[in-house]
Chimera marker file (.cmm) of the C-alpha trace (Angstrom):
<marker_set name="trace">
<marker id="1" x="-13.694" y="45.292" z="7.472" r="1" g="1" b="0" radius="0.5"/>
<marker id="2" x="-11.773" y="42.090" z="7.497" r="1" g="1" b="0" radius="0.5"/>
<marker id="3" x="-14.525" y="40.560" z="6.114" r="1" g="1" b="0" radius="0.5"/>
<marker id="4" x="-14.431" y="42.013" z="3.141" r="1" g="1" b="0" radius="0.5"/>
<marker id="5" x="-10.892" y="41.531" z="2.848" r="1" g="1" b="0" radius="0.5"/>
<marker id="6" x="-11.493" y="37.508" z="2.899" r="1" g="1" b="0" radius="0.5"/>
<marker id="7" x="-13.820" y="37.751" z="-0.302" r="1" g="1" b="0" radius="0.5"/>
<marker id="8" x="-11.089" y="36.015" z="-2.836" r="1" g="1" b="0" radius="0.5"/>
<marker id="9" x="-10.044" y="33.260" z="0.302" r="1" g="1" b="0" radius="0.5"/>
<marker id="10" x="-11.281" y="30.049" z="-0.740" r="1" g="1" b="0" radius="0.5"/>
<marker id="11" x="-11.732" y="27.519" z="2.658" r="1" g="1" b="0" radius="0.5"/>
<marker id="12" x="-10.204" y="24.472" z="2.702" r="1" g="1" b="0" radius="0.5"/>
<marker id="13" x="-11.902" y="21.149" z="3.375" r="1" g="1" b="0" radius="0.5"/>
<marker id="14" x="-10.268" y="17.724" z="4.119" r="1" g="1" b="0" radius="0.5"/>
<marker id="15" x="-11.341" y="14.896" z="2.173" r="1" g="1" b="0" radius="0.5"/>
<marker id="16" x="-11.145" y="11.248" z="3.657" r="1" g="1" b="0" radius="0.5"/>
<marker id="17" x="-7.915" y="8.940" z="1.662" r="1" g="1" b="0" radius="0.5"/>
<marker id="18" x="-9.655" y="7.159" z="-1.208" r="1" g="1" b="0" radius="0.5"/>
<marker id="19" x="-8.432" y="3.842" z="0.663" r="1" g="1" b="0" radius="0.5"/>
<marker id="20" x="-9.666" y="4.837" z="3.523" r="1" g="1" b="0" radius="0.5"/>
<marker id="21" x="-7.633" y="5.060" z="7.166" r="1" g="1" b="0" radius="0.5"/>
<marker id="22" x="-6.103" y="1.095" z="8.409" r="1" g="1" b="0" radius="0.5"/>
<marker id="23" x="-5.044" y="0.676" z="11.574" r="1" g="1" b="0" radius="0.5"/>
<marker id="24" x="-1.430" y="1.108" z="11.852" r="1" g="1" b="0" radius="0.5"/>
<marker id="25" x="0.659" y="-2.255" z="12.828" r="1" g="1" b="0" radius="0.5"/>
<marker id="26" x="0.943" y="-1.821" z="16.602" r="1" g="1" b="0" radius="0.5"/>
<marker id="27" x="2.170" y="-5.370" z="16.913" r="1" g="1" b="0" radius="0.5"/>
<marker id="28" x="5.116" y="-5.957" z="15.269" r="1" g="1" b="0" radius="0.5"/>
<marker id="29" x="2.156" y="-8.486" z="12.906" r="1" g="1" b="0" radius="0.5"/>
<marker id="30" x="4.027" y="-8.152" z="9.615" r="1" g="1" b="0" radius="0.5"/>
<marker id="31" x="6.797" y="-5.939" z="10.802" r="1" g="1" b="0" radius="0.5"/>
<marker id="32" x="9.531" y="-8.656" z="8.985" r="1" g="1" b="0" radius="0.5"/>
<marker id="33" x="7.578" y="-8.335" z="5.285" r="1" g="1" b="0" radius="0.5"/>
<marker id="34" x="7.989" y="-4.060" z="6.198" r="1" g="1" b="0" radius="0.5"/>
<marker id="35" x="11.942" y="-4.428" z="7.349" r="1" g="1" b="0" radius="0.5"/>
<marker id="36" x="12.679" y="-6.939" z="4.076" r="1" g="1" b="0" radius="0.5"/>
<marker id="37" x="10.558" y="-4.066" z="1.460" r="1" g="1" b="0" radius="0.5"/>
<marker id="38" x="12.871" y="-1.172" z="3.152" r="1" g="1" b="0" radius="0.5"/>
<marker id="39" x="15.533" y="-3.572" z="2.497" r="1" g="1" b="0" radius="0.5"/>
<marker id="40" x="15.080" y="-4.411" z="-0.828" r="1" g="1" b="0" radius="0.5"/>
<marker id="41" x="14.389" y="-0.878" z="-1.901" r="1" g="1" b="0" radius="0.5"/>
<marker id="42" x="17.680" y="0.752" z="-0.232" r="1" g="1" b="0" radius="0.5"/>
<marker id="43" x="19.265" y="-1.942" z="-2.227" r="1" g="1" b="0" radius="0.5"/>
<marker id="44" x="17.594" y="-0.960" z="-5.682" r="1" g="1" b="0" radius="0.5"/>
<marker id="45" x="18.560" y="2.918" z="-5.065" r="1" g="1" b="0" radius="0.5"/>
<marker id="46" x="14.539" y="3.102" z="-4.058" r="1" g="1" b="0" radius="0.5"/>
<marker id="47" x="13.840" y="1.384" z="-7.498" r="1" g="1" b="0" radius="0.5"/>
<marker id="48" x="10.172" y="0.296" z="-6.100" r="1" g="1" b="0" radius="0.5"/>
<marker id="49" x="9.589" y="-1.913" z="-9.019" r="1" g="1" b="0" radius="0.5"/>
<marker id="50" x="12.382" y="-4.317" z="-8.272" r="1" g="1" b="0" radius="0.5"/>
<marker id="51" x="10.545" y="-4.132" z="-5.072" r="1" g="1" b="0" radius="0.5"/>
<marker id="52" x="7.141" y="-5.630" z="-6.189" r="1" g="1" b="0" radius="0.5"/>
<marker id="53" x="7.911" y="-9.185" z="-4.724" r="1" g="1" b="0" radius="0.5"/>
<marker id="54" x="8.679" y="-8.188" z="-1.539" r="1" g="1" b="0" radius="0.5"/>
<marker id="55" x="5.615" y="-5.325" z="-1.695" r="1" g="1" b="0" radius="0.5"/>
<marker id="56" x="3.017" y="-7.055" z="-2.351" r="1" g="1" b="0" radius="0.5"/>
<marker id="57" x="4.434" y="-10.308" z="0.503" r="1" g="1" b="0" radius="0.5"/>
<marker id="58" x="3.579" y="-6.905" z="2.966" r="1" g="1" b="0" radius="0.5"/>
<marker id="59" x="0.340" y="-6.628" z="1.242" r="1" g="1" b="0" radius="0.5"/>
<marker id="60" x="-0.717" y="-8.794" z="2.506" r="1" g="1" b="0" radius="0.5"/>
<marker id="61" x="0.427" y="-10.265" z="4.899" r="1" g="1" b="0" radius="0.5"/>
<marker id="62" x="-1.637" y="-6.661" z="6.406" r="1" g="1" b="0" radius="0.5"/>
<marker id="63" x="-4.693" y="-8.293" z="4.922" r="1" g="1" b="0" radius="0.5"/>
<marker id="64" x="-4.130" y="-11.405" z="6.229" r="1" g="1" b="0" radius="0.5"/>
<marker id="65" x="-4.356" y="-9.884" z="9.851" r="1" g="1" b="0" radius="0.5"/>
<marker id="66" x="-6.850" y="-7.065" z="9.242" r="1" g="1" b="0" radius="0.5"/>
<marker id="67" x="-4.547" y="-4.200" z="8.358" r="1" g="1" b="0" radius="0.5"/>
<marker id="68" x="-5.882" y="-3.035" z="5.720" r="1" g="1" b="0" radius="0.5"/>
<marker id="69" x="-8.782" y="-3.363" z="3.286" r="1" g="1" b="0" radius="0.5"/>
<marker id="70" x="-9.210" y="-7.204" z="1.801" r="1" g="1" b="0" radius="0.5"/>
<marker id="71" x="-9.079" y="-6.220" z="-2.172" r="1" g="1" b="0" radius="0.5"/>
<marker id="72" x="-7.224" y="-8.814" z="-4.795" r="1" g="1" b="0" radius="0.5"/>
<marker id="73" x="-4.492" y="-8.387" z="-5.404" r="1" g="1" b="0" radius="0.5"/>
<marker id="74" x="-4.839" y="-7.316" z="-9.228" r="1" g="1" b="0" radius="0.5"/>
<marker id="75" x="-6.443" y="-4.645" z="-8.398" r="1" g="1" b="0" radius="0.5"/>
<marker id="76" x="-3.710" y="-2.576" z="-6.858" r="1" g="1" b="0" radius="0.5"/>
<marker id="77" x="-1.314" y="-3.789" z="-9.666" r="1" g="1" b="0" radius="0.5"/>
<marker id="78" x="-0.311" y="-6.849" z="-9.351" r="1" g="1" b="0" radius="0.5"/>
<marker id="79" x="-1.814" y="-8.845" z="-12.018" r="1" g="1" b="0" radius="0.5"/>
<marker id="80" x="1.371" y="-10.040" z="-13.548" r="1" g="1" b="0" radius="0.5"/>
<marker id="81" x="2.419" y="-11.229" z="-10.258" r="1" g="1" b="0" radius="0.5"/>
<marker id="82" x="-0.591" y="-13.223" z="-9.719" r="1" g="1" b="0" radius="0.5"/>
<marker id="83" x="0.050" y="-14.434" z="-13.462" r="1" g="1" b="0" radius="0.5"/>
<marker id="84" x="2.871" y="-16.094" z="-12.898" r="1" g="1" b="0" radius="0.5"/>
<marker id="85" x="1.277" y="-17.565" z="-9.215" r="1" g="1" b="0" radius="0.5"/>
<marker id="86" x="-1.493" y="-19.009" z="-11.511" r="1" g="1" b="0" radius="0.5"/>
<marker id="87" x="0.441" y="-20.605" z="-13.892" r="1" g="1" b="0" radius="0.5"/>
<marker id="88" x="3.093" y="-22.544" z="-11.305" r="1" g="1" b="0" radius="0.5"/>
<marker id="89" x="-0.318" y="-23.890" z="-9.067" r="1" g="1" b="0" radius="0.5"/>
<marker id="90" x="-1.733" y="-25.305" z="-12.936" r="1" g="1" b="0" radius="0.5"/>
<marker id="91" x="1.344" y="-27.114" z="-12.877" r="1" g="1" b="0" radius="0.5"/>
<marker id="92" x="1.478" y="-28.599" z="-9.560" r="1" g="1" b="0" radius="0.5"/>
<link id1="1" id2="2" r="1" g="1" b="0" radius="0.2"/>
<link id1="2" id2="3" r="1" g="1" b="0" radius="0.2"/>
<link id1="3" id2="4" r="1" g="1" b="0" radius="0.2"/>
<link id1="4" id2="5" r="1" g="1" b="0" radius="0.2"/>
<link id1="5" id2="6" r="1" g="1" b="0" radius="0.2"/>
<link id1="6" id2="7" r="1" g="1" b="0" radius="0.2"/>
<link id1="7" id2="8" r="1" g="1" b="0" radius="0.2"/>
<link id1="8" id2="9" r="1" g="1" b="0" radius="0.2"/>
<link id1="9" id2="10" r="1" g="1" b="0" radius="0.2"/>
<link id1="10" id2="11" r="1" g="1" b="0" radius="0.2"/>
<link id1="11" id2="12" r="1" g="1" b="0" radius="0.2"/>
<link id1="12" id2="13" r="1" g="1" b="0" radius="0.2"/>
<link id1="13" id2="14" r="1" g="1" b="0" radius="0.2"/>
<link id1="14" id2="15" r="1" g="1" b="0" radius="0.2"/>
<link id1="15" id2="16" r="1" g="1" b="0" radius="0.2"/>
<link id1="16" id2="17" r="1" g="1" b="0" radius="0.2"/>
<link id1="17" id2="18" r="1" g="1" b="0" radius="0.2"/>
<link id1="18" id2="19" r="1" g="1" b="0" radius="0.2"/>
<link id1="19" id2="20" r="1" g="1" b="0" radius="0.2"/>
<link id1="20" id2="21" r="1" g="1" b="0" radius="0.2"/>
<link id1="21" id2="22" r="1" g="1" b="0" radius="0.2"/>
<link id1="22" id2="23" r="1" g="1" b="0" radius="0.2"/>
<link id1="23" id2="24" r="1" g="1" b="0" radius="0.2"/>
<link id1="24" id2="25" r="1" g="1" b="0" radius="0.2"/>
<link id1="25" id2="26" r="1" g="1" b="0" radius="0.2"/>
<link id1="26" id2="27" r="1" g="1" b="0" radius="0.2"/>
<link id1="27" id2="28" r="1" g="1" b="0" radius="0.2"/>
<link id1="28" id2="29" r="1" g="1" b="0" radius="0.2"/>
<link id1="29" id2="30" r="1" g="1" b="0" radius="0.2"/>
<link id1="30" id2="31" r="1" g="1" b="0" radius="0.2"/>
<link id1="31" id2="32" r="1" g="1" b="0" radius="0.2"/>
<link id1="32" id2="33" r="1" g="1" b="0" radius="0.2"/>
<link id1="33" id2="34" r="1" g="1" b="0" radius="0.2"/>
<link id1="34" id2="35" r="1" g="1" b="0" radius="0.2"/>
<link id1="35" id2="36" r="1" g="1" b="0" radius="0.2"/>
<link id1="36" id2="37" r="1" g="1" b="0" radius="0.2"/>
<link id1="37" id2="38" r="1" g="1" b="0" radius="0.2"/>
<link id1="38" id2="39" r="1" g="1" b="0" radius="0.2"/>
<link id1="39" id2="40" r="1" g="1" b="0" radius="0.2"/>
<link id1="40" id2="41" r="1" g="1" b="0" radius="0.2"/>
<link id1="41" id2="42" r="1" g="1" b="0" radius="0.2"/>
<link id1="42" id2="43" r="1" g="1" b="0" radius="0.2"/>
<link id1="43" id2="44" r="1" g="1" b="0" radius="0.2"/>
<link id1="44" id2="45" r="1" g="1" b="0" radius="0.2"/>
<link id1="45" id2="46" r="1" g="1" b="0" radius="0.2"/>
<link id1="46" id2="47" r="1" g="1" b="0" radius="0.2"/>
<link id1="47" id2="48" r="1" g="1" b="0" radius="0.2"/>
<link id1="48" id2="49" r="1" g="1" b="0" radius="0.2"/>
<link id1="49" id2="50" r="1" g="1" b="0" radius="0.2"/>
<link id1="50" id2="51" r="1" g="1" b="0" radius="0.2"/>
<link id1="51" id2="52" r="1" g="1" b="0" radius="0.2"/>
<link id1="52" id2="53" r="1" g="1" b="0" radius="0.2"/>
<link id1="53" id2="54" r="1" g="1" b="0" radius="0.2"/>
<link id1="54" id2="55" r="1" g="1" b="0" radius="0.2"/>
<link id1="55" id2="56" r="1" g="1" b="0" radius="0.2"/>
<link id1="56" id2="57" r="1" g="1" b="0" radius="0.2"/>
<link id1="57" id2="58" r="1" g="1" b="0" radius="0.2"/>
<link id1="58" id2="59" r="1" g="1" b="0" radius="0.2"/>
<link id1="59" id2="60" r="1" g="1" b="0" radius="0.2"/>
<link id1="60" id2="61" r="1" g="1" b="0" radius="0.2"/>
<link id1="61" id2="62" r="1" g="1" b="0" radius="0.2"/>
<link id1="62" id2="63" r="1" g="1" b="0" radius="0.2"/>
<link id1="63" id2="64" r="1" g="1" b="0" radius="0.2"/>
<link id1="64" id2="65" r="1" g="1" b="0" radius="0.2"/>
<link id1="65" id2="66" r="1" g="1" b="0" radius="0.2"/>
<link id1="66" id2="67" r="1" g="1" b="0" radius="0.2"/>
<link id1="67" id2="68" r="1" g="1" b="0" radius="0.2"/>
<link id1="68" id2="69" r="1" g="1" b="0" radius="0.2"/>
<link id1="69" id2="70" r="1" g="1" b="0" radius="0.2"/>
<link id1="70" id2="71" r="1" g="1" b="0" radius="0.2"/>
<link id1="71" id2="72" r="1" g="1" b="0" radius="0.2"/>
<link id1="72" id2="73" r="1" g="1" b="0" radius="0.2"/>
<link id1="73" id2="74" r="1" g="1" b="0" radius="0.2"/>
<link id1="74" id2="75" r="1" g="1" b="0" radius="0.2"/>
<link id1="75" id2="76" r="1" g="1" b="0" radius="0.2"/>
<link id1="76" id2="77" r="1" g="1" b="0" radius="0.2"/>
<link id1="77" id2="78" r="1" g="1" b="0" radius="0.2"/>
<link id1="78" id2="79" r="1" g="1" b="0" radius="0.2"/>
<link id1="79" id2="80" r="1" g="1" b="0" radius="0.2"/>
<link id1="80" id2="81" r="1" g="1" b="0" radius="0.2"/>
<link id1="81" id2="82" r="1" g="1" b="0" radius="0.2"/>
<link id1="82" id2="83" r="1" g="1" b="0" radius="0.2"/>
<link id1="83" id2="84" r="1" g="1" b="0" radius="0.2"/>
<link id1="84" id2="85" r="1" g="1" b="0" radius="0.2"/>
<link id1="85" id2="86" r="1" g="1" b="0" radius="0.2"/>
<link id1="86" id2="87" r="1" g="1" b="0" radius="0.2"/>
<link id1="87" id2="88" r="1" g="1" b="0" radius="0.2"/>
<link id1="88" id2="89" r="1" g="1" b="0" radius="0.2"/>
<link id1="89" id2="90" r="1" g="1" b="0" radius="0.2"/>
<link id1="90" id2="91" r="1" g="1" b="0" radius="0.2"/>
<link id1="91" id2="92" r="1" g="1" b="0" radius="0.2"/>
</marker_set>
């Protein structure tokens, strides 16, 4: 009789994150970038738009050290910051 009570319930189907899992920074290789980003967030009342450069630097550090998959920064939402970088290179 208890099984008749379970027909209306849905079973939970876990799914992996969209970008997959990534290793933790056990050796603190990007700790200074993370701390700089968190300090920026605190200093700016957690307005993450004001800390995009720090966020980009932190993600670059993680990608360089294989702590996350390599992704184009444009795909991660930093297209506008990349435009300024390419312009400064062409002016050199």
